PyMOL commands that place a pseudoatom at each C-alpha (Angstrom):
pseudoatom trace, name=CA, resn=MET, resi=1, chain=A, elem=C, hetatm=0, pos=[24.593, 183.805, 84.823]
pseudoatom trace, name=CA, resn=THR, resi=2, chain=A, elem=C, hetatm=0, pos=[24.442, 186.605, 82.223]
pseudoatom trace, name=CA, resn=ALA, resi=3, chain=A, elem=C, hetatm=0, pos=[25.438, 184.158, 79.419]
pseudoatom trace, name=CA, resn=THR, resi=4, chain=A, elem=C, hetatm=0, pos=[22.638, 181.710, 80.407]
pseudoatom trace, name=CA, resn=VAL, resi=5, chain=A, elem=C, hetatm=0, pos=[20.034, 184.586, 80.414]
pseudoatom trace, name=CA, resn=ASP, resi=6, chain=A, elem=C, hetatm=0, pos=[21.432, 185.771, 77.070]
pseudoatom trace, name=CA, resn=ASN, resi=7, chain=A, elem=C, hetatm=0, pos=[21.195, 182.239, 75.583]
pseudoatom trace, name=CA, resn=ALA, resi=8, chain=A, elem=C, hetatm=0, pos=[17.669, 181.861, 76.876]
pseudoatom trace, name=CA, resn=VAL, resi=9, chain=A, elem=C, hetatm=0, pos=[16.667, 185.195, 75.392]
pseudoatom trace, name=CA, resn=ALA, resi=10, chain=A, elem=C, hetatm=0, pos=[18.215, 184.246, 71.977]
pseudoatom trace, name=CA, resn=ASP, resi=11, chain=A, elem=C, hetatm=0, pos=[16.425, 180.913, 72.023]
pseudoatom trace, name=CA, resn=LEU, resi=12, chain=A, elem=C, hetatm=0, pos=[13.158, 182.535, 72.742]
pseudoatom trace, name=CA, resn=GLN, resi=13, chain=A, elem=C, hetatm=0, pos=[13.781, 185.096, 69.908]
pseudoatom trace, name=CA, resn=ARG, resi=14, chain=A, elem=C, hetatm=0, pos=[14.526, 182.285, 67.497]
pseudoatom trace, name=CA, resn=ALA, resi=15, chain=A, elem=C, hetatm=0, pos=[11.435, 180.350, 68.609]
pseudoatom trace, name=CA, resn=ASN, resi=16, chain=A, elem=C, hetatm=0, pos=[9.282, 183.503, 68.214]
pseudoatom trace, name=CA, resn=ALA, resi=17, chain=A, elem=C, hetatm=0, pos=[10.711, 184.171, 64.744]
pseudoatom trace, name=CA, resn=GLU, resi=18, chain=A, elem=C, hetatm=0, pos=[9.951, 180.624, 63.675]
pseudoatom trace, name=CA, resn=LEU, resi=19, chain=A, elem=C, hetatm=0, pos=[6.432, 180.818, 65.042]
pseudoatom trace, name=CA, resn=GLN, resi=20, chain=A, elem=C, hetatm=0, pos=[5.849, 184.168, 63.240]
pseudoatom trace, name=CA, resn=ARG, resi=21, chain=A, elem=C, hetatm=0, pos=[7.178, 182.506, 59.964]
pseudoatom trace, name=CA, resn=GLN, resi=22, chain=A, elem=C, hetatm=0, pos=[4.792, 179.575, 60.367]
pseudoatom trace, name=CA, resn=LEU, resi=23, chain=A, elem=C, hetatm=0, pos=[1.948, 181.858, 61.198]
pseudoatom trace, name=CA, resn=GLY, resi=24, chain=A, elem=C, hetatm=0, pos=[2.588, 183.781, 57.949]
pseudoatom trace, name=CA, resn=GLU, resi=25, chain=A, elem=C, hetatm=0, pos=[2.529, 180.483, 55.917]
pseudoatom trace, name=CA, resn=TYR, resi=26, chain=A, elem=C, hetatm=0, pos=[-0.695, 179.370, 57.591]
pseudoatom trace, name=CA, resn=ARG, resi=27, chain=A, elem=C, hetatm=0, pos=[-2.275, 182.797, 56.868]
pseudoatom trace, name=CA, resn=ALA, resi=28, chain=A, elem=C, hetatm=0, pos=[-1.161, 182.622, 53.288]
pseudoatom trace, name=CA, resn=GLU, resi=29, chain=A, elem=C, hetatm=0, pos=[-2.634, 179.080, 52.846]
pseudoatom trace, name=CA, resn=ARG, resi=30, chain=A, elem=C, hetatm=0, pos=[-5.920, 180.297, 54.424]
pseudoatom trace, name=CA, resn=ASP, resi=31, chain=A, elem=C, hetatm=0, pos=[-6.038, 183.321, 52.180]
pseudoatom trace, name=CA, resn=GLU, resi=32, chain=A, elem=C, hetatm=0, pos=[-5.503, 181.187, 49.101]
pseudoatom trace, name=CA, resn=ALA, resi=33, chain=A, elem=C, hetatm=0, pos=[-8.153, 178.682, 50.099]
pseudoatom trace, name=CA, resn=PHE, resi=34, chain=A, elem=C, hetatm=0, pos=[-10.640, 181.525, 50.725]
pseudoatom trace, name=CA, resn=ALA, resi=35, chain=A, elem=C, hetatm=0, pos=[-9.821, 183.038, 47.312]
pseudoatom trace, name=CA, resn=GLN, resi=36, chain=A, elem=C, hetatm=0, pos=[-10.515, 179.694, 45.646]
pseudoatom trace, name=CA, resn=GLN, resi=37, chain=A, elem=C, hetatm=0, pos=[-13.757, 179.182, 47.502]
pseudoatom trace, name=CA, resn=THR, resi=38, chain=A, elem=C, hetatm=0, pos=[-14.855, 182.723, 46.664]
pseudoatom trace, name=CA, resn=ALA, resi=39, chain=A, elem=C, hetatm=0, pos=[-13.989, 182.137, 42.957]
pseudoatom trace, name=CA, resn=THR, resi=40, chain=A, elem=C, hetatm=0, pos=[-15.954, 178.888, 42.955]
pseudoatom trace, name=CA, resn=ALA, resi=41, chain=A, elem=C, hetatm=0, pos=[-18.979, 180.541, 44.654]
pseudoatom trace, name=CA, resn=GLU, resi=42, chain=A, elem=C, hetatm=0, pos=[-18.943, 183.376, 42.059]
pseudoatom trace, name=CA, resn=VAL, resi=43, chain=A, elem=C, hetatm=0, pos=[-18.755, 180.986, 39.126]
pseudoatom trace, name=CA, resn=LEU, resi=44, chain=A, elem=C, hetatm=0, pos=[-21.618, 178.986, 40.578]
pseudoatom trace, name=CA, resn=GLY, resi=45, chain=A, elem=C, hetatm=0, pos=[-23.709, 182.143, 40.889]
pseudoatom trace, name=CA, resn=ILE, resi=46, chain=A, elem=C, hetatm=0, pos=[-23.021, 182.953, 37.244]
pseudoatom trace, name=CA, resn=ILE, resi=47, chain=A, elem=C, hetatm=0, pos=[-23.993, 179.457, 36.173]
pseudoatom trace, name=CA, resn=ASN, resi=48, chain=A, elem=C, hetatm=0, pos=[-27.311, 179.761, 38.096]
pseudoatom trace, name=CA, resn=ALA, resi=49, chain=A, elem=C, hetatm=0, pos=[-27.909, 183.173, 36.425]
pseudoatom trace, name=CA, resn=SER, resi=50, chain=A, elem=C, hetatm=0, pos=[-27.137, 181.978, 32.865]
pseudoatom trace, name=CA, resn=PRO, resi=51, chain=A, elem=C, hetatm=0, pos=[-29.023, 178.677, 32.220]
pseudoatom trace, name=CA, resn=GLY, resi=52, chain=A, elem=C, hetatm=0, pos=[-28.328, 177.559, 28.761]
pseudoatom trace, name=CA, resn=ASP, resi=53, chain=A, elem=C, hetatm=0, pos=[-25.733, 180.321, 27.958]
pseudoatom trace, name=CA, resn=LEU, resi=54, chain=A, elem=C, hetatm=0, pos=[-22.282, 179.061, 28.665]
pseudoatom trace, name=CA, resn=ALA, resi=55, chain=A, elem=C, hetatm=0, pos=[-20.327, 182.096, 27.355]
pseudoatom trace, name=CA, resn=PRO, resi=56, chain=A, elem=C, hetatm=0, pos=[-20.616, 183.992, 30.676]
pseudoatom trace, name=CA, resn=VAL, resi=57, chain=A, elem=C, hetatm=0, pos=[-19.701, 180.808, 32.534]
pseudoatom trace, name=CA, resn=PHE, resi=58, chain=A, elem=C, hetatm=0, pos=[-16.637, 180.281, 30.473]
pseudoatom trace, name=CA, resn=ASP, resi=59, chain=A, elem=C, hetatm=0, pos=[-15.589, 183.920, 30.798]
pseudoatom trace, name=CA, resn=ALA, resi=60, chain=A, elem=C, hetatm=0, pos=[-16.028, 183.833, 34.610]
pseudoatom trace, name=CA, resn=ILE, resi=61, chain=A, elem=C, hetatm=0, pos=[-14.090, 180.622, 34.948]
pseudoatom trace, name=CA, resn=LEU, resi=62, chain=A, elem=C, hetatm=0, pos=[-11.134, 182.042, 32.976]
pseudoatom trace, name=CA, resn=GLU, resi=63, chain=A, elem=C, hetatm=0, pos=[-11.301, 185.402, 34.849]
pseudoatom trace, name=CA, resn=LYS, resi=64, chain=A, elem=C, hetatm=0, pos=[-11.141, 183.569, 38.256]
pseudoatom trace, name=CA, resn=ALA, resi=65, chain=A, elem=C, hetatm=0, pos=[-8.374, 181.246, 37.010]
pseudoatom trace, name=CA, resn=LEU, resi=66, chain=A, elem=C, hetatm=0, pos=[-6.240, 184.093, 35.785]
pseudoatom trace, name=CA, resn=HIS, resi=67, chain=A, elem=C, hetatm=0, pos=[-6.791, 185.983, 38.992]
pseudoatom trace, name=CA, resn=LEU, resi=68, chain=A, elem=C, hetatm=0, pos=[-5.825, 183.012, 41.159]
pseudoatom trace, name=CA, resn=CYS, resi=69, chain=A, elem=C, hetatm=0, pos=[-2.704, 182.277, 39.087]
pseudoatom trace, name=CA, resn=GLU, resi=70, chain=A, elem=C, hetatm=0, pos=[-1.766, 185.940, 38.869]
pseudoatom trace, name=CA, resn=ALA, resi=71, chain=A, elem=C, hetatm=0, pos=[-1.484, 185.531, 35.139]
pseudoatom trace, name=CA, resn=SER, resi=72, chain=A, elem=C, hetatm=0, pos=[-1.827, 188.334, 32.592]
pseudoatom trace, name=CA, resn=ASN, resi=73, chain=A, elem=C, hetatm=0, pos=[-3.228, 186.335, 29.648]
pseudoatom trace, name=CA, resn=GLY, resi=74, chain=A, elem=C, hetatm=0, pos=[-5.206, 183.147, 29.159]
pseudoatom trace, name=CA, resn=GLY, resi=75, chain=A, elem=C, hetatm=0, pos=[-7.735, 181.152, 27.320]
pseudoatom trace, name=CA, resn=LEU, resi=76, chain=A, elem=C, hetatm=0, pos=[-10.262, 178.508, 27.961]
pseudoatom trace, name=CA, resn=GLN, resi=77, chain=A, elem=C, hetatm=0, pos=[-10.793, 175.791, 25.335]
pseudoatom trace, name=CA, resn=THR, resi=78, chain=A, elem=C, hetatm=0, pos=[-13.041, 172.855, 24.930]
pseudoatom trace, name=CA, resn=PHE, resi=79, chain=A, elem=C, hetatm=0, pos=[-11.787, 169.629, 23.398]
pseudoatom trace, name=CA, resn=ASP, resi=80, chain=A, elem=C, hetatm=0, pos=[-14.149, 167.377, 21.257]
pseudoatom trace, name=CA, resn=GLY, resi=81, chain=A, elem=C, hetatm=0, pos=[-11.883, 164.467, 20.921]
pseudoatom trace, name=CA, resn=GLU, resi=82, chain=A, elem=C, hetatm=0, pos=[-10.156, 166.001, 17.771]
pseudoatom trace, name=CA, resn=PHE, resi=83, chain=A, elem=C, hetatm=0, pos=[-9.984, 169.721, 18.062]
pseudoatom trace, name=CA, resn=PHE, resi=84, chain=A, elem=C, hetatm=0, pos=[-9.597, 172.355, 20.836]
pseudoatom trace, name=CA, resn=ARG, resi=85, chain=A, elem=C, hetatm=0, pos=[-11.797, 175.398, 20.384]
pseudoatom trace, name=CA, resn=MET, resi=86, chain=A, elem=C, hetatm=0, pos=[-11.326, 178.743, 22.173]
pseudoatom trace, name=CA, resn=VAL, resi=87, chain=A, elem=C, hetatm=0, pos=[-14.500, 179.631, 24.139]
pseudoatom trace, name=CA, resn=ALA, resi=88, chain=A, elem=C, hetatm=0, pos=[-13.054, 182.452, 26.247]
pseudoatom trace, name=CA, resn=ASN, resi=89, chain=A, elem=C, hetatm=0, pos=[-9.856, 184.484, 26.193]
pseudoatom trace, name=CA, resn=ARG, resi=90, chain=A, elem=C, hetatm=0, pos=[-8.501, 187.505, 28.115]
pseudoatom trace, name=CA, resn=GLY, resi=91, chain=A, elem=C, hetatm=0, pos=[-5.421, 189.653, 28.367]
pseudoatom trace, name=CA, resn=ASP, resi=92, chain=A, elem=C, hetatm=0, pos=[-3.068, 191.617, 26.167]
pseudoatom trace, name=CA, resn=PRO, resi=93, chain=A, elem=C, hetatm=0, pos=[-4.622, 192.667, 22.853]
pseudoatom trace, name=CA, resn=ARG, resi=94, chain=A, elem=C, hetatm=0, pos=[-1.830, 190.804, 20.958]
pseudoatom trace, name=CA, resn=TYR, resi=95, chain=A, elem=C, hetatm=0, pos=[-2.773, 187.616, 22.669]
pseudoatom trace, name=CA, resn=GLN, resi=96, chain=A, elem=C, hetatm=0, pos=[-6.452, 188.038, 22.133]
pseudoatom trace, name=CA, resn=ARG, resi=97, chain=A, elem=C, hetatm=0, pos=[-5.979, 188.614, 18.374]
pseudoatom trace, name=CA, resn=LEU, resi=98, chain=A, elem=C, hetatm=0, pos=[-3.694, 185.570, 18.155]
pseudoatom trace, name=CA, resn=ALA, resi=99, chain=A, elem=C, hetatm=0, pos=[-6.231, 183.456, 20.111]
pseudoatom trace, name=CA, resn=MET, resi=100, chain=A, elem=C, hetatm=0, pos=[-9.072, 184.471, 17.787]
pseudoatom trace, name=CA, resn=GLN, resi=101, chain=A, elem=C, hetatm=0, pos=[-6.954, 183.890, 14.638]
pseudoatom trace, name=CA, resn=MET, resi=102, chain=A, elem=C, hetatm=0, pos=[-6.009, 180.328, 15.628]
pseudoatom trace, name=CA, resn=GLY, resi=103, chain=A, elem=C, hetatm=0, pos=[-9.532, 178.879, 15.311]
pseudoatom trace, name=CA, resn=PRO, resi=104, chain=A, elem=C, hetatm=0, pos=[-9.955, 175.142, 16.146]
pseudoatom trace, name=CA, resn=PHE, resi=105, chain=A, elem=C, hetatm=0, pos=[-6.638, 173.343, 16.479]
pseudoatom trace, name=CA, resn=ARG, resi=106, chain=A, elem=C, hetatm=0, pos=[-5.382, 169.834, 16.965]
pseudoatom trace, name=CA, resn=PRO, resi=107, chain=A, elem=C, hetatm=0, pos=[-2.936, 169.299, 19.736]
pseudoatom trace, name=CA, resn=GLU, resi=108, chain=A, elem=C, hetatm=0, pos=[0.639, 169.341, 18.446]
pseudoatom trace, name=CA, resn=ARG, resi=109, chain=A, elem=C, hetatm=0, pos=[2.546, 166.191, 19.551]
pseudoatom trace, name=CA, resn=GLY, resi=110, chain=A, elem=C, hetatm=0, pos=[4.242, 166.889, 22.874]
pseudoatom trace, name=CA, resn=SER, resi=111, chain=A, elem=C, hetatm=0, pos=[2.469, 170.269, 23.329]
pseudoatom trace, name=CA, resn=THR, resi=112, chain=A, elem=C, hetatm=0, pos=[0.926, 171.173, 26.652]
pseudoatom trace, name=CA, resn=VAL, resi=113, chain=A, elem=C, hetatm=0, pos=[-2.498, 170.406, 25.347]
pseudoatom trace, name=CA, resn=ASP, resi=114, chain=A, elem=C, hetatm=0, pos=[-1.379, 167.063, 23.949]
pseudoatom trace, name=CA, resn=ARG, resi=115, chain=A, elem=C, hetatm=0, pos=[-0.041, 166.283, 27.456]
pseudoatom trace, name=CA, resn=LEU, resi=116, chain=A, elem=C, hetatm=0, pos=[-3.342, 167.204, 28.894]
pseudoatom trace, name=CA, resn=VAL, resi=117, chain=A, elem=C, hetatm=0, pos=[-5.198, 164.954, 26.439]
pseudoatom trace, name=CA, resn=GLN, resi=118, chain=A, elem=C, hetatm=0, pos=[-2.748, 162.157, 27.238]
pseudoatom trace, name=CA, resn=GLY, resi=119, chain=A, elem=C, hetatm=0, pos=[-3.798, 162.378, 30.945]
pseudoatom trace, name=CA, resn=GLU, resi=120, chain=A, elem=C, hetatm=0, pos=[-1.692, 165.037, 32.733]
pseudoatom trace, name=CA, resn=SER, resi=121, chain=A, elem=C, hetatm=0, pos=[-3.999, 167.354, 34.764]
pseudoatom trace, name=CA, resn=VAL, resi=122, chain=A, elem=C, hetatm=0, pos=[-1.497, 170.208, 35.180]
pseudoatom trace, name=CA, resn=VAL, resi=123, chain=A, elem=C, hetatm=0, pos=[1.297, 171.153, 32.814]
pseudoatom trace, name=CA, resn=GLN, resi=124, chain=A, elem=C, hetatm=0, pos=[3.617, 174.067, 33.467]
pseudoatom trace, name=CA, resn=VAL, resi=125, chain=A, elem=C, hetatm=0, pos=[6.431, 175.521, 31.449]
pseudoatom trace, name=CA, resn=LEU, resi=126, chain=A, elem=C, hetatm=0, pos=[8.428, 178.110, 33.319]
pseudoatom trace, name=CA, resn=ASP, resi=127, chain=A, elem=C, hetatm=0, pos=[10.569, 179.347, 30.353]
pseudoatom trace, name=CA, resn=LEU, resi=128, chain=A, elem=C, hetatm=0, pos=[8.922, 178.940, 26.982]
pseudoatom trace, name=CA, resn=SER, resi=129, chain=A, elem=C, hetatm=0, pos=[12.098, 179.906, 25.145]
pseudoatom trace, name=CA, resn=ALA, resi=130, chain=A, elem=C, hetatm=0, pos=[13.813, 176.837, 26.720]
pseudoatom trace, name=CA, resn=ASP, resi=131, chain=A, elem=C, hetatm=0, pos=[10.937, 174.430, 25.853]
pseudoatom trace, name=CA, resn=GLU, resi=132, chain=A, elem=C, hetatm=0, pos=[11.316, 171.790, 23.229]
pseudoatom trace, name=CA, resn=GLN, resi=133, chain=A, elem=C, hetatm=0, pos=[8.040, 172.861, 21.396]
pseudoatom trace, name=CA, resn=TYR, resi=134, chain=A, elem=C, hetatm=0, pos=[9.606, 176.322, 20.932]
pseudoatom trace, name=CA, resn=LYS, resi=135, chain=A, elem=C, hetatm=0, pos=[13.021, 175.154, 19.976]
pseudoatom trace, name=CA, resn=GLY, resi=136, chain=A, elem=C, hetatm=0, pos=[11.454, 172.707, 17.520]
pseudoatom trace, name=CA, resn=GLY, resi=137, chain=A, elem=C, hetatm=0, pos=[9.606, 175.392, 15.736]
pseudoatom trace, name=CA, resn=GLY, resi=138, chain=A, elem=C, hetatm=0, pos=[6.059, 174.526, 16.942]
pseudoatom trace, name=CA, resn=PRO, resi=139, chain=A, elem=C, hetatm=0, pos=[4.005, 177.089, 15.252]
pseudoatom trace, name=CA, resn=ILE, resi=140, chain=A, elem=C, hetatm=0, pos=[1.428, 177.645, 18.184]
pseudoatom trace, name=CA, resn=ARG, resi=141, chain=A, elem=C, hetatm=0, pos=[4.261, 177.978, 20.754]
pseudoatom trace, name=CA, resn=ARG, resi=142, chain=A, elem=C, hetatm=0, pos=[6.289, 180.281, 18.537]
pseudoatom trace, name=CA, resn=ASN, resi=143, chain=A, elem=C, hetatm=0, pos=[3.225, 182.498, 17.867]
pseudoatom trace, name=CA, resn=LEU, resi=144, chain=A, elem=C, hetatm=0, pos=[2.393, 182.711, 21.589]
pseudoatom trace, name=CA, resn=MET, resi=145, chain=A, elem=C, hetatm=0, pos=[5.837, 183.952, 22.346]
pseudoatom trace, name=CA, resn=GLU, resi=146, chain=A, elem=C, hetatm=0, pos=[6.712, 186.000, 19.386]
pseudoatom trace, name=CA, resn=ILE, resi=147, chain=A, elem=C, hetatm=0, pos=[3.249, 187.540, 18.697]
pseudoatom trace, name=CA, resn=GLY, resi=148, chain=A, elem=C, hetatm=0, pos=[1.462, 187.124, 22.087]
pseudoatom trace, name=CA, resn=GLY, resi=149, chain=A, elem=C, hetatm=0, pos=[4.544, 187.918, 24.264]
pseudoatom trace, name=CA, resn=ALA, resi=150, chain=A, elem=C, hetatm=0, pos=[4.123, 184.842, 26.532]
pseudoatom trace, name=CA, resn=ARG, resi=151, chain=A, elem=C, hetatm=0, pos=[7.011, 183.750, 28.675]
pseudoatom trace, name=CA, resn=THR, resi=152, chain=A, elem=C, hetatm=0, pos=[5.623, 181.289, 31.228]
pseudoatom trace, name=CA, resn=PHE, resi=153, chain=A, elem=C, hetatm=0, pos=[2.717, 178.851, 30.634]
pseudoatom trace, name=CA, resn=LEU, resi=154, chain=A, elem=C, hetatm=0, pos=[0.353, 176.834, 32.807]
pseudoatom trace, name=CA, resn=SER, resi=155, chain=A, elem=C, hetatm=0, pos=[-2.305, 174.507, 31.430]
pseudoatom trace, name=CA, resn=LEU, resi=156, chain=A, elem=C, hetatm=0, pos=[-4.937, 172.788, 33.579]
pseudoatom trace, name=CA, resn=SER, resi=157, chain=A, elem=C, hetatm=0, pos=[-7.577, 170.418, 32.414]
pseudoatom trace, name=CA, resn=ARG, resi=158, chain=A, elem=C, hetatm=0, pos=[-10.569, 168.344, 33.333]
pseudoatom trace, name=CA, resn=CYS, resi=159, chain=A, elem=C, hetatm=0, pos=[-10.743, 165.433, 30.835]
pseudoatom trace, name=CA, resn=GLU, resi=160, chain=A, elem=C, hetatm=0, pos=[-13.178, 162.507, 30.489]
pseudoatom trace, name=CA, resn=LYS, resi=161, chain=A, elem=C, hetatm=0, pos=[-12.717, 160.346, 27.466]
pseudoatom trace, name=CA, resn=THR, resi=162, chain=A, elem=C, hetatm=0, pos=[-13.235, 162.615, 24.422]
pseudoatom trace, name=CA, resn=LYS, resi=163, chain=A, elem=C, hetatm=0, pos=[-14.461, 165.646, 26.429]
pseudoatom trace, name=CA, resn=CYS, resi=164, chain=A, elem=C, hetatm=0, pos=[-11.845, 168.004, 27.840]
pseudoatom trace, name=CA, resn=TRP, resi=165, chain=A, elem=C, hetatm=0, pos=[-11.895, 171.454, 29.255]
pseudoatom trace, name=CA, resn=SER, resi=166, chain=A, elem=C, hetatm=0, pos=[-8.587, 173.253, 29.266]
pseudoatom trace, name=CA, resn=VAL, resi=167, chain=A, elem=C, hetatm=0, pos=[-7.629, 176.526, 31.049]
pseudoatom trace, name=CA, resn=ARG, resi=168, chain=A, elem=C, hetatm=0, pos=[-4.388, 177.949, 29.870]
pseudoatom trace, name=CA, resn=SER, resi=169, chain=A, elem=C, hetatm=0, pos=[-2.752, 180.966, 31.388]
pseudoatom trace, name=CA, resn=MET, resi=170, chain=A, elem=C, hetatm=0, pos=[0.487, 182.724, 30.659]
pseudoatom trace, name=CA, resn=SER, resi=171, chain=A, elem=C, hetatm=0, pos=[2.418, 185.697, 31.738]
pseudoatom trace, name=CA, resn=ILE, resi=172, chain=A, elem=C, hetatm=0, pos=[4.086, 188.284, 29.599]
pseudoatom trace, name=CA, resn=ALA, resi=173, chain=A, elem=C, hetatm=0, pos=[7.782, 189.146, 29.832]
pseudoatom trace, name=CA, resn=GLY, resi=174, chain=A, elem=C, hetatm=0, pos=[8.702, 190.582, 33.079]
pseudoatom trace, name=CA, resn=SER, resi=175, chain=A, elem=C, hetatm=0, pos=[5.743, 189.096, 34.939]
pseudoatom trace, name=CA, resn=ALA, resi=176, chain=A, elem=C, hetatm=0, pos=[6.224, 186.577, 37.731]
pseudoatom trace, name=CA, resn=ALA, resi=177, chain=A, elem=C, hetatm=0, pos=[6.039, 182.823, 36.994]
pseudoatom trace, name=CA, resn=VAL, resi=178, chain=A, elem=C, hetatm=0, pos=[2.507, 181.460, 37.138]
pseudoatom trace, name=CA, resn=LEU, resi=179, chain=A, elem=C, hetatm=0, pos=[3.558, 178.887, 39.788]
pseudoatom trace, name=CA, resn=GLY, resi=180, chain=A, elem=C, hetatm=0, pos=[6.602, 178.908, 41.969]
for i in range(1, 180): cmd.bond("trace and resi %d" % i, "trace and resi %d" % (i + 1))
show_as sticks, trace
zoom trace
């Protein structure tokens, strides 16, 4: 009889632990969705407050994206069909200087921005030092790592024909990966 009761208690403890784990997952999903909705509402508020001036809108979009991705550095670029142009950047001063020095740039073949232009909506590189663009000597990738200190990279885009918006975020050495 004691063994049966002990087994029943153990089963209930396992079931409780599983329910607690699931509850934690659901809470995390809820919190993430709420954070995204809050960020969207804040950006929409800035859009309403800045008619005709896109700089605060770009900055707010980038700020919210970096917060949601828990990234330390990032930039928002526009694409005119030929060149990407930085319209907002944040983060470590080394990255900001690099971003400002780059000026308009064409996507390097096989780079994250080239993949975005080719139709991918999300491109993630967990280890930039193992990436083909870095190993192949791609100047933008090398500069991001060696001057800007980037180690992981995430690019998101919204593209339509020749118009493209790209949000790029990266984390510095020692930071957590942007996406798990």
